[in-house]
C-alpha positions as CSV (number, residue, x, y, z in Angstrom):
1,X,0.1,0.2,0.3
2,X,1.5,3.5,-1.2
3,X,0.4,6.5,0.7
4,X,-0.3,9.7,-1.8
5,X,0.8,12.0,0.4
6,X,4.6,10.6,1.2
7,X,7.1,9.9,-1.3
8,X,7.2,5.9,-2.4
9,X,11.1,6.5,-3.1
10,X,11.5,8.0,0.3
11,X,9.3,6.5,2.3
12,X,8.0,2.8,1.2
13,X,5.2,1.2,1.2
14,X,3.0,-0.7,4.2
15,X,2.2,-4.5,3.7
16,X,-1.1,-5.6,4.9
17,X,-4.0,-7.9,5.2
18,X,-7.5,-7.7,3.4
19,X,-10.2,-7.9,6.3
20,X,-13.5,-7.0,4.0
21,X,-14.6,-6.2,0.9
22,X,-17.9,-4.9,0.1
23,X,-20.3,-7.3,-1.1
24,X,-22.0,-4.6,-3.7
25,X,-20.4,-2.0,-5.5
26,X,-20.7,1.6,-4.4
27,X,-21.4,4.4,-7.0
28,X,-19.3,7.8,-7.0
29,X,-21.3,10.4,-5.9
30,X,-18.9,12.9,-8.5
31,X,-19.2,10.7,-11.5
32,X,-22.2,8.6,-11.5
33,X,-20.8,6.3,-13.8
34,X,-18.3,5.2,-11.8
35,X,-18.6,2.1,-9.5
36,X,-16.0,0.6,-7.3
37,X,-15.9,-2.0,-4.0
38,X,-14.6,-0.7,-0.5
39,X,-11.9,-2.6,1.3
40,X,-10.9,-2.6,4.4
41,X,-7.1,-3.7,4.6
42,X,-5.3,-4.2,8.2
43,X,-1.4,-2.9,7.7
44,X,1.3,-4.1,9.3
45,X,1.6,-0.6,11.2
46,X,0.3,3.2,11.4
47,X,3.4,4.6,9.9
48,X,6.2,4.9,7.0
49,X,9.7,5.2,7.7
50,X,12.5,6.8,5.9
51,X,16.1,5.7,5.4
52,X,17.3,7.3,8.6
53,X,14.6,5.8,10.8
54,X,12.1,8.5,11.3
55,X,8.5,7.1,11.5
56,X,5.8,9.3,9.7
57,X,2.2,8.3,10.8
58,X,-0.8,7.8,8.6
59,X,-4.2,8.3,9.6
60,X,-7.8,8.3,8.4
61,X,-8.5,10.1,5.2
62,X,-5.3,9.6,3.5
63,X,-5.8,8.2,0.1
64,X,-3.7,5.1,-0.8
65,X,-2.7,2.9,-4.4
66,X,-2.9,-0.6,-3.6
67,X,-2.4,-3.8,-5.2
68,X,-3.8,-6.9,-4.2
69,X,-2.1,-9.7,-4.6
70,X,-4.1,-12.9,-4.3
71,X,-3.3,-16.4,-2.3
72,X,-4.3,-19.7,-3.9
73,X,-6.4,-22.1,-2.5
74,X,-7.7,-25.0,-3.2
75,X,-11.6,-25.0,-3.3
76,X,-13.3,-28.1,-1.6
77,X,-16.8,-28.2,-2.9
78,X,-19.1,-30.4,0.1
79,X,-22.4,-31.9,-1.8
């Protein structure tokens, strides 16, 4: 997860795990033809850290870019 308020090249990114994904799409109020899913992600930390070890807190309302990496799991169907 890259926090857009901080330069990724300097502060890096956060790792996390998807907690929930909304079951239905949500319509964007500003752009009625755009739909999205709400995803909640639990991050490993609530801060980013630069190369000198200084921490920068992340908080509510900050915009992030997220790359989701799916896991491979076997699906067992019970009849």
